[in-house]
C-alpha positions in Angstrom: 203.6 11.1 174.6 204.7 14.2 172.7 203.3 17.5 173.8 199.8 18.2 172.4 199.5 14.6 171.0 196.0 13.5 171.7 196.0 10.0 170.3 198.0 6.8 169.8 197.9 3.8 167.5 197.0 0.3 168.6 197.8 -2.4 166.1 195.3 -5.2 165.4 197.8 -8.0 165.9 198.1 -7.1 169.6 195.2 -9.6 170.0 197.8 -12.4 169.6 199.8 -11.0 172.5 196.9 -10.6 175.0 194.5 -13.4 174.0 195.8 -15.8 176.7 195.4 -13.3 179.5 192.4 -13.3 181.8 189.8 -10.6 181.6 191.2 -9.1 184.8 194.7 -9.1 183.5 193.6 -7.5 180.2 191.9 -4.8 182.3 195.1 -4.1 184.3 197.1 -4.1 181.1 194.8 -1.6 179.4 194.8 0.7 182.5 198.6 0.6 182.5 198.6 1.4 178.8 196.4 4.5 179.4 198.6 5.7 182.3 201.7 5.1 180.2 200.6 7.2 177.2 199.5 10.0 179.6 203.0 10.2 181.1 201.9 9.0 184.6 204.9 6.7 184.8 203.0 3.7 186.0 204.8 0.6 187.4 203.8 -3.0 186.8 204.5 -5.4 189.5 203.2 -8.4 187.6 206.0 -10.2 185.7 203.6 -11.6 183.1 202.0 -8.3 182.4 205.4 -6.6 182.3 206.5 -9.1 179.6 203.3 -8.6 177.6 203.5 -4.8 177.7 207.1 -4.5 176.7 206.6 -5.1 172.9 203.6 -2.7 173.0 205.8 -0.1 174.7 208.5 -0.5 172.1 206.0 0.0 169.3 204.6 3.1 171.0 208.2 4.5 171.1 208.8 3.8 167.4 205.5 5.5 166.5 206.4 8.5 168.6 209.7 8.9 166.8 207.9 8.9 163.4 205.3 11.4 164.8 208.0 13.8 166.0 210.0 13.4 162.7 206.9 14.4 160.7 206.2 17.3 163.1 209.7 18.6 162.7 209.5 18.3 158.9 206.2 20.2 158.8 207.6 22.8 161.1 210.6 23.4 158.7 208.3 23.5 155.7 206.1 26.1 157.5 209.2 28.2 158.2 210.0 28.3 154.5 206.6 29.7 153.8 204.7 26.6 152.7 203.9 25.7 149.1 204.7 28.3 146.4 201.8 30.0 144.8 200.7 28.6 141.4 201.8 30.7 138.5 199.1 32.5 136.6 198.0 30.8 133.4 199.2 32.6 130.3 196.7 34.4 128.2 198.1 32.9 125.0 201.1 31.8 123.1 203.2 34.1 121.0 204.9 32.0 118.3 205.5 28.3 118.5 208.0 26.6 120.9 211.3 25.6 119.4 210.9 22.0 120.5 207.6 20.2 121.2 207.3 18.9 124.7 207.5 15.1 124.9 204.6 13.1 126.2 204.8 12.1 129.9 205.9 8.4 129.9 207.1 8.0 133.5 205.4 5.7 136.0 205.1 8.3 138.8 202.0 7.6 141.0 202.0 10.8 143.0 198.7 12.3 143.8 200.0 15.7 142.7 199.3 17.0 146.2 201.7 17.8 148.9 199.1 16.7 151.4 196.4 14.1 151.3 194.6 15.2 154.5 191.3 15.3 152.5 191.9 11.9 150.8 188.5 10.3 151.2 188.0 6.6 150.8 186.4 7.2 147.4 189.2 9.4 146.3 191.7 6.8 147.5 190.0 4.0 145.5 190.0 6.1 142.4 193.7 6.9 142.8 194.4 3.3 143.6 192.6 1.9 140.5 194.2 4.5 138.2 197.7 3.8 139.6 197.4 0.1 139.5 196.3 0.2 135.9 199.1 2.5 135.1 201.9 0.5 136.7 200.7 -3.1 136.3 198.6 -2.7 133.2 195.6 -4.4 134.9 192.8 -2.7 136.9 192.0 -3.4 140.5 188.8 -5.2 141.6 188.8 -3.2 144.9 185.7 -1.1 144.9 185.3 -0.6 148.7 187.3 -0.3 151.9 186.5 -2.1 155.1 186.0 -0.2 158.3 189.6 -1.1 159.4 191.0 0.0 156.1 189.2 3.3 156.4 190.7 3.8 159.9 194.2 3.0 158.5 193.6 5.4 155.6 192.7 8.2 158.1 195.9 7.5 160.1 198.1 7.5 157.0 196.6 10.7 155.4 197.3 12.5 158.7 200.9 11.5 158.6 202.1 11.2 155.0 202.1 13.3 151.8 200.9 12.5 148.3 204.4 11.8 147.2 204.8 9.4 150.1 201.7 7.5 148.9 203.1 7.4 145.3 206.5 6.1 146.5 205.1 3.4 148.8 202.8 2.2 146.1 205.6 2.1 143.5 207.7 0.0 145.8 204.8 -2.3 146.6 204.4 -3.0 142.8 208.1 -3.8 142.7 207.9 -6.2 145.6 208.3 -9.9 144.6 206.4 -11.3 147.5 203.5 -8.9 147.0 203.2 -9.8 143.4 203.5 -13.6 143.9 201.0 -13.5 146.8 198.5 -11.2 145.1 198.9 -8.7 147.9 198.8 -5.6 145.8 195.5 -4.7 147.5 194.4 -1.9 149.8 194.0 -4.2 152.7 197.8 -5.0 152.6 199.0 -1.5 151.5 197.1 0.5 154.1 198.4 -1.3 157.2 200.6 1.4 158.7 203.5 -1.1 159.3 203.4 -2.2 155.6 203.0 1.3 154.3 206.0 2.4 156.3 208.1 -0.6 155.1 207.5 0.2 151.4 208.0 3.9 152.0 211.5 3.3 153.4 212.7 1.2 150.4 214.9 3.1 147.9 212.7 3.7 144.9 214.0 1.9 141.7 212.7 1.8 138.2 209.5 -0.3 137.9 210.1 -3.9 136.7 208.3 -4.9 133.6 206.4 -8.2 133.4 209.2 -9.6 131.2 211.8 -8.7 133.7 209.8 -10.2 136.6 209.5 -13.5 134.6 213.2 -13.5 133.8 214.0 -13.2 137.5 211.9 -16.2 138.3 208.8 -14.5 139.7 205.7 -16.6 139.8 203.3 -14.0 138.3 
């Protein structure tokens, strides 16, 4: 574990890895996990438990790399003085601008915040419904989050910025499988492994419904 890191993430699908173990074996595995994340360098002498723990250990290492990367990024941002102060609002206009400003027609889904650490479930659902309507021209029927979804949201808002949320959602809406499988829903989006996958994709212009149909999408 990294210095001062007080928690770690356990994924729900680990149940498929441990479900065939006995209660005693599960207890030994959990004890080994706790000793491992506390840097006690435990040793497993059981070949079965060693094999079961290996994928868990590799996921912990991947999560640690992400955590350290975010810490380094935040440290660099802090060294630069953080966010710039907002400019003061002008008292009034003197004369008319030479060219009128064009209306905003992009499909950016940023939350307009560098941080979403106070992104409550209710705020997330409002952002989600607005973004889904903006990008897909159809509202979401998601009006609540399950307990697991709320836990995932808390994890994500502690690690990622508003721009990260916007980019990941944009790429989700551009994903063929997600569209065809009706998986543009919070339950799918908020799983950390799914969020990370969509965040890593290079952002491209949003496909229109006509473009999706021309590419053979079943929408």
